[in-house]
N, C-alpha and C positions, 0 to 999 in steps of 0.2 A: 504493499500499500504506500502510495506516495505521500509526502508531507502535506501537498496541496489537498489531496483527497481527504486526509485526516482532519485538516483545519476546516475544510468545507462542511465535513460531516458534523463537527462540533458546533458550527454556527447554525446548521440545520436543526440540530437537537435543542439548541438553546431556544430557537423560534418555536419548535414543537412544544417544549415545556411551557411556553408563554401562550400557546394555542394560536399563534400566528401561523395558520396553516398555509397561506399563500407563500410566504417567504420560506417556510420549512420545506415545501414541496420543491421549490426552485433549487435550494441548495442540496437536497438529497439527489435530485436528478442530475445535478452537476457532478456529484460523487460518482454516480453510476455511469456517467459518460467517461469518467477516468477509470472506473473499476466496476464492471457490471455485476461482479460477484461480491460487492461489499455487503456483508450480511446485515449490518445494522440499519444501513440506509434502505434496503428492501424491506426490513421489518417495520421501521417507522414510517415508511410510506404507506405500508398496509394499514398501520394503526391511524394514520392521518386520514386516509380514505374512509376507513371504518367509522371514525368520529364524524365525518361529513356525510355519512350514509351514501357513499358512492361505493356500492357493494361489488359490482363487477371489477372495478379497479382494485379494491381491497383484496378480493379473492385472487386476482392475478399475481399481486406482490406477496400474499402470503404463500402461495404455491411456490413461488420462486425462493422465498425464504427457506421453505421445507425442502427444496431441492438442495440447498446449501447445508441444511442441518435437519435431516428427517426427525430427529428427536427433540427439537425445540418445543418444549411444553407449552410455551405461551403462544407460539404461532399455531400449534395444533389446537389449542383451546379457543383462540380467537377466530380461526377459520371455522371451527364448529359454530361459534356465535354468528358469524356471517351467514352460514347455512340456515341456522335456526330462525334468524329474524326474517328471512326470505321464505319461511315455512317449508324448507327442504329438510324435513325432520330426520329422514333416514340418513342423509348425508351428514347431518350434525351428529347423529348417533355414532357414526363411524369415526368422525374425528375425535369426539370426546372419549371414546374407547381407546384410541391411540394414545391420547394424552394420559389416561389412567395406566396404560401399559408402561409408560415411561416413569410415572409416580402414582401408585395406587392410592396415595394419601392426598393427592392434590384435590382439596375439597371442592374447588370451584368447577372442576370438570365432573367430579362425582355427582354434585348437585345438578349441573346442567345436563348430564346423562339422564337423571331422573325426569327432568322437564321434557326432554325428547321423548322418553317412553310415554309420558303423560299425554303428549300430543299425538302420539302413534297408538294411543288407547291400549298400551301395554301396562295395564294398571298394576299387576302383581310385580313386574319389574320395576316400575316407577316407585311403588312403595318400598321395595327393598333398598333402592338407591337413596331415597330420602332418609330411611332409618340409618343407612350407612353414614350419612352426613352427620346425623345426631350422635352417633357413636364417636365420630371424629371430633365433634365439637358440640357439646351439650347446649351451648347458647346460640347455635346457629338458627336464628328465627325464620329464615326464608324456607327452610326444610319443613318446619311446622306449618307454615302458611300454605305450602304446595300440597302437603298431605291433606289439609282442609279442602283444597281445590279438588284433589283426587276423589275424596269421599263425596263431595258436592257433585261432581260430574257422574258419579255412580248412584246418585240420589240417596246416599246413606247420610241423611241429614243429621242424625244424632252424632255420628263420629265427626262429621264436618264441623258441627257446632263445637264439639270438644277441642279440636285442634284450633279453630279460629279463636275461641275464648282464651286458650292458652297464649296465643300470639298477643291478644290485646292485653293480658295480664303482664306480659314481659315488656311490651312496647305499645302503649294505648293509642299512640298516633301512627302505627304501622300503616303504610299506604294500601288502600283498597280492601283491607280486611273488614271494615265496617260495611262496605258494599256487599261483600260476599255473605257476611254474617246476617245482614238485613234480609237478603234473599233466602238464606237458610230458614230464618224465623218466619218469613212470608209463607214458604211451602209447607212449614209446620202449622200454619194458621195462627201463629203467635204474633198478631198484628201490632200489639203495643210495642213489643221489643223490636220488631221489624222497623217500625216507624222511627224509633230511637236511633237505631244503627244507620238507617238510610239517611236520616237527618244529618247525622254526623258526617256521612260521606259527602252529602251536598254541601255542608258547611266547609268542608276541606276543598271542594272543587265545584263551585256554582255551576260550571258548564259540563258537569259530568252527566252525559245524556242518560246513561243506563240507570244510574242511581235515581235521578229525577223520575224516570219512567216507573220504576218499581215503587217508589215512594208514592207517586200518583195513584198506582193500583192499590197500595196499602190503604191509603185514604178512602178510596171507593169501597174497599172490602170492609171497612169499619162503619159504613152507613148501615143503619138498622132499618128493618122493614116495619114501619110504624103500624101498629094495630089501631083499630078505631078508637080504643080507649086511651091510647098512649101517644097520640100524634104529637101533642105539645111537649111532652117530656123528651122526645127524640129530635124535635124541630132544630134546636140550636146546634146540637152536635152533628146532625146530618148536614145542615147548611155549612157548618164549618169545615167538615171533612170534604164536602163537594168542592168548596171554594179553594182549599188547599191543593185538591187534586188538580184543579183547573190551572192553578199557578204553576205546579210541577210540569204538567203535560204540555202546557204552552211553551215552556222552556225547551222541552225535547223537540217540539215541532219547529221552534225557531232555529235549532241546530240542524234538524233534518226534516224538512217539510213533507217528505214521503214516508215517514215512519207511520205506516198504516195502522199499527196496533195503538199508538199513542193518539192518533186521530179518533180512533173508535172509543177509547176510554175517556178521552176529553169529552166526547159527545154524550156518553153515559152520565158524566158528571153534570153536564148541562140539563139533562132530562130529570135528574134528581132535584136540581135547584128549581126546575120548572114546576115540579109537583108541589112546591110551596109558594112560589111567587107568581106563577101563571103569566110570566111575561113573554110575549111573542117573540122577543129577541132571543131569549133562551131556547125556545123550540127551534127557531131558525138556525141558531148556532149548531145545535145538535144535528139537525138534518144537513147542514153544510158539511160538517165533519163526516157524516156518512157518505155523502156524495164524493167528496175528495178521496176518501179511502176506496170507494168503488171505482174511481177514475184510475187509481194505481193498480187495483186488482178487482175486476168486475165480479169474480167469484168468491171474494173474501166473505166468509160466512159471518165473521164478527161485524162487518159493516152492515150486512143485511140485518143481523140481530139489532144493531143500533137503530136502523131505519125502522124496523118494526117497533122497537120500544118507543120511538118518538111518535110514531102514529098512534100507538097505544095511549100515550100520554095526552094526545090531542083528541082521544075518544073515537079514533078510526080503527075499529077492530078488524075489520075484513082486510083493510090495506096492510095491517100489521101481520096478520096471518100469511098473506101473499109474500110479504118480504122474508118471512122465516122459510117458507118453502122454496123461495128463489135462492136460497143460499147454497143449494146443491150439497149440503153437508148432512147426509142421512142420519148420522149419529146425533147431531145437533137437533135435527127436526124431531127425532124420537124423544130425546129429553124434553123438548119444548111441549110435545103433545102429552107426554106423561104428566108433567107438572101442571100445565095449563088446564088440562081436562080433569085432573085429580080423580075423584071417585067415578067421574063419567068417562074415563078413558076407554072403558069396554065398548062404548058406543062407536068409537073411531078406530079401535084396534084392528078389526077385520079389514078396514079400508087401507090402513097402513101396511098390513102384511100383504095385501093384494098388490099394492104399489111396489113394495120391496121385491116381491117374487116376479114382478114383470107382468102380471095379469092385468093391472091397471096403468094406463099411461099417465105421465106426470100431469098433463092438462086436466085429465078427468079427476085425478086425485085432488089437485088443487081446488077444482070446482066443488067436489064433495065436501072438502074441509070447510070451504068458505060458506057453503050452504048450511052445513051443520052448525057453524058458529052463529050464523044469522038467527038461528032458532034459540040461541042463548044458552047452549050447553057448556061453552068454554067460559068460565067465570073468573079466572085469575091470569088473564093474558100477560099483564105487565110482569107479574112475578115469574111467570113461565119463561118469558123471553129473557129477563135479566138473570134469573137464577138457573132455570132448566136449560135454556138454550145455551148460555155461556158456560155453565157448569163450573164457574169460578168462585162464586160467593156463597 
């Protein structure tokens, strides 16, 4: 190596440490013009491009680095990271394994291999890796966090809750744990704790679309179905929860106007408020949400359910039924029929089975349903659409 190459490398490294990547790149490339096999200039060019998210360039120079030293653990590990962030999980797995062959106790590679297994849905292998991390370092919080995600993805919410709770005990402000723990509580129908955790997640990042979305659904899920005798006792809480849901879901739509699920739940929140305030604007807002969702996906059953709920709130029962049937979601339709017909379901059940078996055409089935409803046999349509049709609350 010439003195000029070494001095130029030192200048480049100084700029790299200062995160002045433009000047660092110029100097490292000058070194490679003098000595194309200069190991550290190749390595730090890789890191430089990695930090700037220029992944093809980073991959190129990491591979050159590994040609010069196949056992450089940092190049092996970082090339795995390049693959991982591009969702090339099998390639990432291979690189992390090579790094572990060099040093089986290199904890970052051990943990990263677990994350690759997790994305590849190799859950047993992922669990083993994360447990190895904890054996190497009992205070390694990331491994506990990803064990929580592992169980969450397998819908083992009790175990997921246990790991996420442990993370919070060790580090209360750990990034994203409140978001996941809030979702765990939501799926366990523990809405109060879900609200608390998701509110924490939103406080940490106001523009967190998914936390706002789930928090909005949590607020809607806490709306109580007022009985005739208890309307006033639920009024304030229901209006408050609906208003909070609207705030959260509007935040989601501001970030992603085509979030069809958020549009639908926003519409449901408007229909709940309409049941108390009877403002035409609220009904119009709900219907507008349904129409926007149907523009995105004409067959989206949730949007047809919202449209039906809105018609129901307006007292248009037949239009509500037609919307539910138009959803083309047979499972949702059956739930709706069972709940809305209640004890009278036996009246419509033969027609439903005839339709499902193909004996009755869709148009005839819709006609028979609407005719039957006109006779007054379906008495709880709003409850049927919101609870039976959605199957969520």
